[in-house]
RODRENDREN-61128 format. One record per residue (C-alpha): x, y, z; residue in three letters. Coordinates in steps of 0.2 Angstrom, whole numbers, padded with zeros to 4 digits, always signed. Example, Ala and Ser with C-alpha at 12.3 -4.5 7.8 and 13.67 -1.06 7.14 Angstrom:
<atoms>
+0062-0022+0039ALA/+0068-0005+0036SER/
</atoms>
This chain:
<atoms>
-0076-0069+0049MET/-0064-0060+0063THR/-0049-0051+0058THR/-0036-0062+0054ILE/-0017-0056+0059HIS/-0003-0058+0047TRP/+0018-0063+0053GLU/+0029-0051+0043LYS/+0040-0065+0036LEU/+0049-0048+0030GLY/+0060-0043+0013ALA/+0060-0059+0001VAL/+0066-0054-0015PHE/+0078-0039-0016HIS/+0078-0034-0034THR/+0094-0025-0037ALA/+0106-0038-0030THR/+0093-0056-0032GLN/+0089-0049-0049GLY/+0096-0057-0068LYS/+0103-0044-0081PRO/+0087-0041-0087TRP/+0077-0035-0070MET/+0085-0017-0066LYS/+0073-0013-0052ASN/+0053-0017-0044SER/+0045-0034-0046ALA/+0029-0028-0049LEU/+0012-0032-0041THR/+0019-0050-0034PRO/+0009-0060-0042THR/+0012-0078-0031PRO/+0006-0095-0041PHE/+0006-0117-0037ARG/+0020-0122-0048LEU/+0021-0141-0040ASP/+0021-0145-0022ASP/+0038-0137-0019ARG/+0038-0120-0027THR/+0028-0105-0028ILE/+0031-0096-0043ARG/+0032-0076-0041VAL/+0025-0070-0055TYR/+0030-0049-0058ALA/+0034-0036-0065GLY/+0051-0030-0070PHE/+0058-0014-0074ARG/+0074-0009-0085ASP/+0082+0004-0084GLU/+0073+0017-0096ALA/+0057+0010-0081GLY/+0051-0002-0091VAL/+0042-0017-0086SER/+0042-0035-0090ARG/+0034-0051-0085ILE/+0044-0065-0077GLY/+0042-0073-0058TYR/+0054-0082-0047VAL/+0054-0093-0038ASP/+0050-0098-0020VAL/+0049-0114-0006ASP/+0032-0117-0003ALA/+0036-0123+0014GLU/+0043-0106+0018ASP/+0044-0093+0006PRO/+0059-0082+0012ARG/+0071-0095+0001HIS/+0072-0089-0018VAL/+0076-0106-0028LEU/+0078-0100-0042HIS/+0076-0082-0054VAL/+0068-0078-0070ALA/+0081-0078-0083ASP/+0071-0067-0097ALA/+0054-0064-0096PRO/+0041-0074-0100VAL/+0029-0060-0107LEU/+0038-0046-0116ASP/+0031-0029-0121ILE/+0022-0028-0134GLY/+0025-0023-0153ARG/+0027-0008-0157ASN/+0011+0003-0157GLY/+0000-0010-0148CYS/-0006-0009-0130PHE/+0006-0014-0123ASP/+0021-0010-0129ASP/+0030+0001-0114ASN/+0027-0010-0101GLY/+0019-0027-0093VAL/+0015-0027-0079ILE/+0006-0044-0071LEU/-0014-0045-0066GLY/-0019-0062-0062ASP/-0011-0078-0065VAL/-0026-0092-0065VAL/-0029-0112-0070ARG/-0044-0111-0086GLY/-0048-0124-0095PRO/-0035-0123-0112ARG/-0021-0120-0096GLY/-0012-0109-0089VAL/-0020-0091-0092TYR/-0010-0075-0088MET/-0018-0056-0086PHE/-0010-0044-0087TYR/-0008-0024-0090VAL/-0002-0017-0103GLY/+0006+0000-0105PHE/+0004+0015-0117GLN/+0013+0030-0117LEU/+0002+0043-0128VAL/+0003+0064-0129ALA/-0011+0072-0122LYS/-0010+0061-0103ALA/+0003+0051-0093LYS/-0001+0035-0100PHE/-0013+0021-0105LEU/-0019+0007-0098ALA/-0027-0010-0102PHE/-0028-0026-0100SER/-0021-0041-0112GLY/-0020-0061-0108VAL/-0009-0073-0114ALA/-0011-0092-0113LEU/+0001-0106-0105SER/+0002-0124-0111THR/+0014-0128-0103ASP/+0011-0125-0085GLY/+0015-0108-0085GLY/+0035-0110-0090HIS/+0029-0099-0105SER/+0015-0089-0113PHE/+0008-0083-0130ALA/-0001-0067-0133ARG/-0020-0072-0139LEU/-0022-0054-0144SER/-0012-0042-0149GLU/-0027-0032-0145SER/-0033-0027-0126PRO/-0044-0037-0121ILE/-0053-0026-0107LEU/-0054-0010-0119ASP/-0059+0011-0116ARG/-0078+0012-0114ALA/-0090+0028-0105ALA/-0082+0033-0090GLY/-0066+0020-0097GLN/-0056+0032-0104SER/-0038+0026-0098THR/-0038+0014-0087ILE/-0047-0004-0088GLY/-0033-0016-0080ALA/-0039-0033-0072ILE/-0031-0039-0057HIS/-0041-0057-0052THR/-0050-0068-0064ALA/-0059-0083-0060ARG/-0069-0096-0070PHE/-0083-0105-0065GLU/-0099-0112-0068ASN/-0088-0111-0087GLY/-0087-0093-0085ARG/-0077-0081-0081TRP/-0078-0066-0066ARG/-0067-0052-0070LEU/-0064-0038-0055TRP/-0051-0023-0062TYR/-0047-0005-0061ALA/-0056+0005-0070SER/-0049+0025-0075GLY/-0054+0038-0082ASP/-0045+0057-0077ASP/-0032+0062-0068TRP/-0027+0070-0050GLU/-0016+0083-0049ILE/-0006+0083-0033ILE/+0011+0098-0034ASP/+0006+0099-0051GLY/+0009+0082-0062LYS/-0005+0071-0062PRO/-0009+0052-0056PHE/-0021+0041-0061PRO/-0039+0041-0055GLN/-0049+0024-0052TYR/-0058+0012-0045HIS/-0066-0005-0045ILE/-0078-0012-0054ARG/-0084-0032-0060TYR/-0091-0041-0078VAL/-0090-0056-0082GLU/-0089-0064-0098ALA/-0090-0081-0108ASP/-0078-0079-0119ASP/-0061-0068-0118LEU/-0060-0059-0135LEU/-0076-0054-0129ASP/-0081-0049-0115VAL/-0095-0033-0109PRO/-0082-0016-0105ARG/-0091-0010-0096ARG/-0097-0016-0078GLY/-0105-0015-0061ASP/-0097-0003-0047LEU/-0089-0013-0035CYS/-0078-0004-0021VAL/-0077+0018-0024ASP/-0067+0032-0017VAL/-0072+0040-0001ARG/-0065+0053+0008GLY/-0048+0060+0001SER/-0045+0045-0006GLU/-0043+0047-0026TYR/-0040+0027-0035ARG/-0042+0014-0026ILE/-0036-0002-0035GLY/-0028-0019-0039ARG/-0041-0029-0034PRO/-0036-0047-0029ARG/-0053-0058-0025VAL/-0054-0074-0015TYR/-0066-0084-0005VAL/-0062-0089+0013MET/-0076-0102+0025GLY/-0088-0096+0007GLY/-0085-0080+0010GLU/-0079-0069-0003HIS/-0065-0057+0005VAL/-0058-0043-0007MET/-0038-0035-0003TYR/-0038-0018-0014TYR/-0023+0000-0013THR/-0029+0015-0011LYS/-0026+0030-0010GLY/-0027+0047-0002THR/-0021+0068-0011ARG/-0012+0068+0007GLU/+0002+0053-0002GLY/-0005+0035+0006ASP/-0003+0025-0001TYR/-0009+0009+0006PHE/-0020-0007+0006PRO/-0039-0012+0012GLY/-0052-0023+0013LEU/-0072-0028+0008ALA/-0080-0043+0011ARG/-0094-0049+0001SER/-0107-0064+0001PRO/-0107-0068-0020ASP/-0091-0054-0026GLY/-0108-0043-0032ARG/-0111-0030-0019ARG/-0098-0025-0009TRP/-0094-0019+0010THR/-0078-0010+0015ARG/-0073-0015+0031HIS/-0052-0008+0032ASP/-0052-0010+0048ASP/-0050-0026+0048GLN/-0034-0027+0035LEU/-0025-0036+0049GLY/-0005-0029+0041ILE/+0000-0013+0043ALA/+0018-0003+0041LEU/+0031-0008+0047SER/+0043+0004+0062ALA/+0057+0006+0046THR/+0064-0003+0033GLY/+0058-0010+0015TRP/+0041-0007+0021ASP/+0042+0006+0033SER/+0032+0021+0019GLN/+0021+0009+0010THR/+0012-0006+0011LEU/+0005-0012-0005CYS/-0002-0022-0019TYR/-0007-0037-0009PRO/-0011-0056-0015ALA/-0014-0072-0007LEU/-0008-0090-0012ILE/-0013-0105+0004THR/-0001-0118+0008VAL/-0004-0133+0018ARG/-0017-0123+0032ASN/-0008-0109+0032ASP/-0007-0092+0019THR/+0002-0082+0014TYR/+0004-0064+0005MET/+0016-0058-0006PHE/+0019-0040-0006TYR/+0025-0021-0012ASN/+0036-0008+0001GLY/+0040+0008+0001ASN/+0040+0019-0014ASN/+0028+0002-0025MET/+0040-0011-0024GLY/+0057-0002-0032TYR/+0068-0015-0020ASP/+0057-0033-0024GLY/+0045-0038-0013PHE/+0042-0048+0004GLY/+0032-0059+0010CYS/+0018-0064+0027ALA/+0010-0077+0033LYS/-0009-0080+0041ALA/-0007-0095+0049THR/-0022-0107+0051GLY/-0030-0099+0039VAL/-0032-0106+0022THR/-0041-0098+0004LEU/-0058-0111-0004ASP/-0054-0119-0016GLU/-0061-0117-0032ILE/-0056-0129-0044GLU/-0059-0123-0065PRO/-0075-0129-0073ARG/
</atoms>
């Protein structure tokens, strides 16, 4: 498979100017979902004045994603109950159709006394097509394990042949840069028959290399029968940028970061950081939604790959 060329369409949604009153800043990990023939619903985490994220959405035109159709009046998933793993914020992991409806996999944040934060995964279900969601459990479905004491963050879920396939970031420690702690993590894979009984420890998929100390937000797709993973990696020098890996089966991966096909802009909203790419196909083209500078503080943008399509796998 050759390198895909992504044509940038620019910033799509600016939270401060286009958002609702409950959205102060950011549109973290924008994740597209095909709501209907006309609409792409981009779910994301929107922060309040205290920096706490709640999940809402921005509807855009499927034929021209630069055209915003509607913005959520209220969160579709709020923070969890006090004391729960998600009581200090939730961000998007994945949204996917499954056997009972539309499943939202999310990452919940909790503050503790002796670490910057903890981040583990929950799941919520929508039975009305993605307009509202209810948690399936107040406990995380992916929790602490050996070597996974701080982060277990699911960012891709695929329901295939009656089983859930899950790719996630797994973290256990902190990188101290200029006196500040930054989370260390890599990417793992696990399968489960029941989302409320997910094994805590998966197999290592993609690890850091060189000066990288974190690699995560894995988004896994199938193109031409081959599994392709987009992720975001951070280095000790301060770089934060996506990469790409390929796999014949979704288990064994080879990195091909030079084949990403998109770069920082010379100036503007994505000139310093480009991160968290997520893809969706509309007819014969594929769109990439992503965050820019300061990890999406301003909002999200979009790029287009003409004549490129993802393989569709229906839940079964």
